[in-house]
N, C-alpha and C positions, 0 to 999 in steps of 0.2 A: 637554621636561619637566625641571624642575629636580630635582636629586638630593634624595631624601627627600620630595619633594612628590608626593602621589597625584593621579592624574587623577580627574575627577568620577565616572566610572562605577565605578572601583575603590573610591573613598570611599563611594559609594552602596551597593555590595555589603557593605562592612564595616558600614555603618549598619544594613542589613537583618539581618545575622547577629547583631549585638549587640542589636538591638531584639527579635528573636525570643527570644534568650537571656534578656533582662530579663523578658519576659512569662512565659516558662516558669518562671523562678525565683520570680516573684511568685505565679504559680498554685500552685507547689509549696508555698510557705509557707501559702497560704490553705487548701489541701487537707489540710495537716497539723494544722489546728486541730480540736479536739474537736467543734466545732459542725458541721463538714463531714461527720461520720460519723453514720449513722443511730442507732448505739448509743453514741455519745460516746467511742469508743475512739480512741487516737492512731494515726495512720497513719505507717508508717516513712518516712523521707526518700526512700528509693529507690522505694517504691511510689507516693508522692505525685509524685515527679519523673517517673516513667514515665507516670502518668495525665495530668499537666500537659503533658508533651511530646507525648503522643498527641493531646490536645485541641488544643493550639496548632498542631501540624503536621497537623491535621484527618485523623488516621489512623483511630483507632477501636479499636486493639488495647488490651485492658484486662487488668490482673492482678487487679483487684477489680471485682465486678459493680456496674455503675453504678446499677442500679435498686434494689438491696437494701442495698449497703454504704454508699452516700453518702446523707446527708440532703437535704432540699430545698435548703438553703444550699449544700451540696457540689455538687449537680447544677446549681444556678444558676451557681456558679463555673465549672464545666466548660462550661456553655453559653456563657458570656461568653468563655471562652478559645477556644472553637470559632469564635465570631463574629469575634473579633480575628484568629485564625489564618486564617480563610477570606478575609476582606477584606485581611489583611496588616497588619502592625504599622505600616509607614510610611503606609499608607492611612488607618488609624484615627487616627494622630497628626496627619496633615494635615487630616483632617475636623474634629478638635478645634480646630486653629488657625483654620480657616475659620469655625467656630461662634463663636469668640471675636472674629471680625472682623479677624484678623491677616492680613497678606500672606504668600503662599506664595513663598519665595525660589527662586532658580534651582536651588540644590543640592537643595532639597526636591523640586522638580519632577523632577529627574533621578533621584532615589531612587524616586519613585513610578513613573516610566517604566520603570526597571529592574525593579521589583517586578511591574508589570503586563505585562511583556514588550512594552512599546510601543516601536516603533522610533525614535520621537522624543518630545520632551517638549512639543510643541505641543498645546494644548487639554487638558492634564493635569487642570487644576482642574475643567473641565466633565465630564471622564470620571470623576473621583472622585465628584462629586455624583450623576452618572448611575448609577454602580455601587452607591451606597448606596440609591438609589431602586429599582433593579432588585432588589437583595437583599431589601429590605423588602416589595416587591410580591409576589415569589414566596413568601417566608416566611409572609406573612399569608394569601395564598390557600391555600397548603399547609396551614396550621394550621386554616383553616376547613373544608377538605375532610376532613382527618383527624379533625376534631371530630365529624363525622357518624358515625364509627365508634367513636372512643374515649370520647366523653362518655356515650353510652348504656351502654357496657361498663364504664367505671370510675367513673362519676359525674361531676358538673359540675366539681369542683375538680381531682381527679386526671386526669380526662379532658381538661380544657383544658390542663393542664400537659404531659401526654403529647403532645398535638397540637402545642403550641408547640415543645417540645423536639425532637421527631422531624422537624418541618418545618425548623427551623434546622439540625439535624444533617444532614439530607438535602441541602438546598441547598448547604451548605458542604462537601459530600462527606466528612463526618466519620465516619459509621457508628456513632456512640455511640447506644445505646438504653437505655431505662429499663424494659424489660419484665421484667427479673429472670431469674435462672437462666442467664445467658449464652446465651439462646436466640434473641436478636435478633428477627426477624419471622417465625420459622418457623410460628407459629400462623396466619399470614395468607397461606400459600402460594397459596391459590386465591381470595383475596379481590380482586376487580377494583378496588375503590376504593383499597385500600391499595397495591396493585401499581402502578396508574396514577399515583397521587399521588406516591409515593416515587420512581418511575422518572422522572416528569416533573421533579421537583425536582433529582434527580441530574444529568439531562441539561442542565437550565437552568443550573445552577451550573457545569457542566463546559464549556459552550460558550465562555465568556469574555465579559467585558463589552464588549470591542471589537466582537465579533460582534453582540451585542445592540444596541449603539448603531447599527450599520449596518443591522440588520434593522428597527429602528424607523423610520429614515429611509426605507427601502424601503417600509414599510407606509404611511407618510404620503403618499409620492408615488403609491402604488398607489390609495389612496382619493381623492386629489386628481385623479388621472387619470380615475377612474370618474365623478367629478363634472364633468369637463371644465374643471378649474381649473388645470391645469398638465400638464407632461410626466410620463408614468408611467415610472418606472425599469424597466429590463429586468434579468433575472437576470445578464446579462453585465456590467451596470453595477456589480454588487457587486465588492468587491475580491477579488483572488485568494486572500487569506488567508481571508476569510469563505467563499468557495466551497469551498476545500479542507477547511476545518473541518467544514462541513455534510456534504459528501460522505463524508469519512472517518468521521464520527460515525455516519451512516446505515449504512455498510458494516460498521463494527465493532460494530453492534448486531444487524443482521439475520443476517449470515453466522454469527457465533458462536452466536446463538440457535438457528438451524437445526442447527448441529453439536452443541450441547449436547442438543437434543431427540433427536437420533439416538443419541448416546453413552449417554444415561441412560434411554432409552425403556423398557427392561425391568429397570432396576435397582430392586428392591423397596424399597431403603432411601432412595431419593430421589423420583423421579417415576413409578416403575413402577406403583404402585397408585393414582395419581391419575387423574381423568377427563381427557378430551382437553383441555378448557379449562384444567384445572389444570396439565397438562403444558406447555401453551403459556405460561401465565403464569409458571410456575417457570423455564422456559428463557429467556424474555425477561428476567426479573428478574436471573438469574445472568449474563446477557450484559451487562447495564447496570451492575450494582453493582461489578464489579471496576474501573471507570473513573470515580472511584476512591472509592466511597462506603463500602464495608465492611458494609453491611447484608446479611443473608442470609435467604432463606426455605427454604433446604435446609441440611442438615448437611454441611459441606465435607469432614469426615473420612470420609464414606461415599460420596463421589462416585468415579466411575471415573477411572483414571489419565489417559486422554486428556482428560477434562474438566478435571482439575486442571492439566494442562500448558497447555490452552487458556486457562483463567482466569489462570494465571501470566503468560502472554503479554499478556493484556488489562491486568493490573495493571501490568506494565512500561510499556505504552504510555500508559495513563492518559487524561486529558482533553485539553483544548486550552489554549493560552496565554492568560494574562490572566484566568483564571477561578479557581474554588475547587478545582479538581481537581489531582492530582499526576501523577506519571509523567513520561516523557520528552516527552510531548505528541504529539498526532496529526500536527501539522505536521512535527515532527522525523522521525517515521516515514516520512511521505510523501517528504520531501526525501532521506532516506537511501536509500530504495528506488529513487527516481528516479536518484539519483547512481550506484548500483550498476548499474542498467540502462544508463545512458549510458556508464559505464565499459566494460561488456561490448561496447557498440556502438562503442567508441572515439570517443565524443563528449566534448568538453571541458566544454561548458556544460550546466547542469541546466535543462531547459525544463519548465515547468508551465503548462498552460492558455495556450499561446502566449506565455509570458513567460519571460525568462531570469532565474533566481534569482541574486541577488547572491552573489559568491564568499564573502564574509564570512559570509553566512547559511548557506551549505553547510558551511563549515568549523565553524561553531558547532554545527550539527546533528550533524555527525560527532563533535565533541568531547563533546557531551552524551550521545550514544548510547554511546560508548566508555567515558566516565567512569562512567556509571551501571552499566554491565556490570561494570567493575572494582570499583566500590564494593560492589555486591551480591555479587560473587564473594568479596571479602574478608570480608563479613559472614557468608556461608555457611561459609567456612573457620573463622572464629573461633567461630561458633555450634556447629559440629561438634566443636570442641575443648571448648567450655564444656558442651555437652550430649551427651556421647559415647553415651549410651544411647537417645537420641531417634531415631526413624525419619528417614532422610535426606529422604524426601519431605516430611515435616512441617517440617524445618529449611529446606529449599529454598523451600517455600511461604511460610513465615514471613518469611524474608529479603526475598523479592520483595514481599510485602505491606507490609513496613515501608518499603522504598525507594520504593515507589509510593504511599505514604501512603494505603493502602487500608483495612486493618483486618480483612480476612478472615483466619481462622485455622483450622487443622485440630485445634485443641485444645492446641497447644504453649504458647501465651502464659501460661496459668495455671500451667504447670509449670516456667516459666523459673527458674533459680537466679539469684543476684545477678549473676554475670558475664554470663549470658544476657540479663538485663534491661538491663544497661549497653550491651551490643552492639546491642540493638534500639533503645534510646534514641538512640544515635549514628546508627544507620541511618535512623530516622525523621527526625531532624534534618537529615541530609544529603539525604534525599529531598525535604523541604519547602523548605529554604533553597536547595538546589542545590549540587552538588559544585563547579561552576564558581565560584559566589559565594565559597565557602570557599577553594578553591585559588588562584583569581585574586586574591582579596582579601587573603590572608594569606601564602601560600607562594610562588606564582609571580607576583609583582606585575609588571604590564605595563611594558615598557621600550621606548624608541624606538630603532629600528635606525638607526645612524649610518653604516653602511657595508655593502657586499654582499661576501660571501666568494666565492671561486671555486667553481664547481659541479663535483660529482663524482657517481659512481653506485655503487650496491651491488646485489648480487643479493638479491631478496626472495621468489623463488618457485622 
């Protein structure tokens, strides 16, 4: 690599970082306009920046109540920012190029592949178009289902807007709501339609477009096999990525839901006074939403400490690669756990589903895991300095919510001072763009090893 010349992946990371920054600043300017506020008041730059960052980074932490503070125009701006942030800046720009009939260059394809966590850039254009179709499909279906509840409750105009807004917000794992009063979906804790629809959208967005593309091919082959028109794919024919994502998703929903049901069973401030069905719905919802949607049907500030720690873990893990969710991703967690198990057994290779995982993938998973822990630890440290009177558990929860781009809070967000807001803005941005994209793109730029140094050893335990 020539000196001063960036490799395509590093250049792609820089493009992604600058793209997200450009969208955030544009959103900030729009949200500062008097037309964006319900009462025509001017929003401060910091509050507008916080809201725009939260929307573009599909987080959902808010310092101003979205449902009452912002006008329809302001809410529309937030919704557009959520959609751009969910699909990704590079994805949206590439789709615009395609709509104009322009060719997608190699550098653009690499940028898209990096953003979607695709291991190669083959078939990127088709994946882009597929991701748009999947997004629109689920968002439309979600809006229709939510309309059965919201339109009778709020009327045709407000009800339709609420259905569209919450469907887009849920699929993109954003967590923004327009219910007012910072109460999220707590009024629907026992409502099967709202619970099922929102959870379905969260899961659909969090699985990743690569997985949905493969599941669609599997469905087509299954139907063709039933008709005797071709070979029917087996589960084992699915890629190891898809199988790990689905398995991890199921486990990370069922097990935490059961644990939350046990932890909160007698808590009168959460599910203690609910019916059995209400307890089950609430437990399931609180197991799904930390990965990484940010909607809530229970008051996080009144949950038991074991529940808070469990939700914090789920926020840190997040969804799966190539989707709308944040976090370190399910596949990263699985690879790190398997690496630790193999290390204890003195095995060098990481084996998953009878396949050896590439060494570069293992190194990347470990780097993501460590960097996110370091980032959130620094965020907690500075938040503790900025908010010395805030309970530590609230600071701890807030930082993990920001780095995981979740949006759940124990009430600290609305009490953040200026320094606290800046810390959370940076943390949300780091969580969405990725610490590796920032560090590898701007600070530790990749270099080619021209020689090998002598090996030595140190004591580490």
